[in-house]
N, C-alpha and C positions, 0 to 999 in steps of 0.2 A: 582521513575519512574517505572512503570509497565514494566517488561520484558516479552515479549510474547514468551514463551518457545516453541520450535518446529517450529517457523516461520523462513523461509529461510532468511539468512543475505544478500544475493545478488542473482542476476541472474547468474547461473553457467556459467563459461567461460567468464565473463565480469567483469567490474568494476562498474556496476550499483548496488548501495547499496540499500537495503530494510530496514535495521535496523541500529541503532547506538549502540555502545558498552556501553557507559556510559553517564549519564546526564551531561550537561554543567553547573556546579555549579556556575561558575563565571558570565556568561552572560545570563544564563537561556536557555530555549528551543528556537530553531530556529523558526521563525514565518512562518506559513503556508500561502502562498499567491497563489491565483488561477493563473495558467499558461495556456496560450492558446496552444492548440494542432493544429498546422497548418497541412494541407494536405501534405506538402513537407518534413515532418519530416523523418529522417532516419529510415530504416526498423528495425534496432536494437533498436532504441528508442521506436518504437511502440511495439516491442516484449517485452521490459522491462515493459511497461505499462500493457500489457496483462498478463504477468507472475505475476506482483504485484497484479493485480485484482484476478487472480487465487489463489494466496496465501491468500489474504484477504478472499475470498469466502470459501476456504478450512478450514481456521482457525476459522472464525467467522460466516459464513453464514448470516442469516438475523438478528442476535443478535447485540445489541449495544456493541461497543468495545471502550476501552480507547486508546488514542494515544500512550502513553508509549514510547517504544523504536523504534517505526516506524519512518522512515526517513521523515523529513519535506519536503525535495525536491521531493521525490517520491510521497508523498501524495498530493503535490501541483499540480501535473499533473491531479489528479482525483477529487480534492475538488470542491464542488459546482455543480458537475455533477453526477458522479457515487458514490462518497462518500460525504455524507452530515453530518453536525453537528446534533447530537441527542439532543442538548440542545440549548436554546435561552435565553440570548445571549451566544455566545461561545467565548472562548479565543484562538486566533490563535497561541499564544506563551506559551501554557501550556502543560505539559506532561499529565495532568489529563483530558483534553478535551475528550468528548465522541462523537463518530461517529457511523454511520451505513451505510450500502450499500443501495443505492436506486436501488432496484432490477430491476425495469422496465428500467431505463436508462442504467444500467450496462449490461443487456441482449441485448439491442440495440447496445451499443458501443462495446461490447466484446462477440459476439455470440459464438465464439469458446471456451470460458471459460465455458459456460453453456450447450454446446452440450453434448449429451449422450456419444459420442466418443471423449471427450475433451482430448487434449494433456496434458501429465504430464510434466510440465516444469522443474521439479526438480528430476525426476527419475535418480537415480545413481549419483546425485550431491554430492560433498564432504561435503555440509552443512546439510546433511540429519539428523544427530544426534547431532547437535551443542548444547552446553549449556554454 
C-alpha cells in the first residue's frame, strides 16, 4: 500500500480521518462507494470534504494518484464527481487503484479551494510533519 507522505491524516480539531495507518491484510481494502452529498449536511461535514479536496489538490494537482492509504470513506464523498478513476475498469476495493481530480467539476464544487486567496486548512496543525 502506497503511503502518501506529507498528506494530512485528518482535519485538525476533528475526528474526520483522511488517511489510514496500515493496510487491512485480513479483509483487504475497504470498498469505495459513491455517497450522495445532500444539501442539509452538517457544516463540519462540508468543511471536511473541502479540506480533503484541498489536500488532494495540494498533494497531487492534476496528476494521476494511487489510492494507497487514502481513507475509503472520505474518498467515497468525492468519487464519481470531483475524483474519478484514471483506469477502466477500476477496482473499488484495491489500494492500487489510480484516480485523478476532475478539475472542472472540482472547481465548481469547491471554488474556495482553487481561489487565489484559498484558506490553508492545515496551517499550524499538529499533523504537519507526520511520518
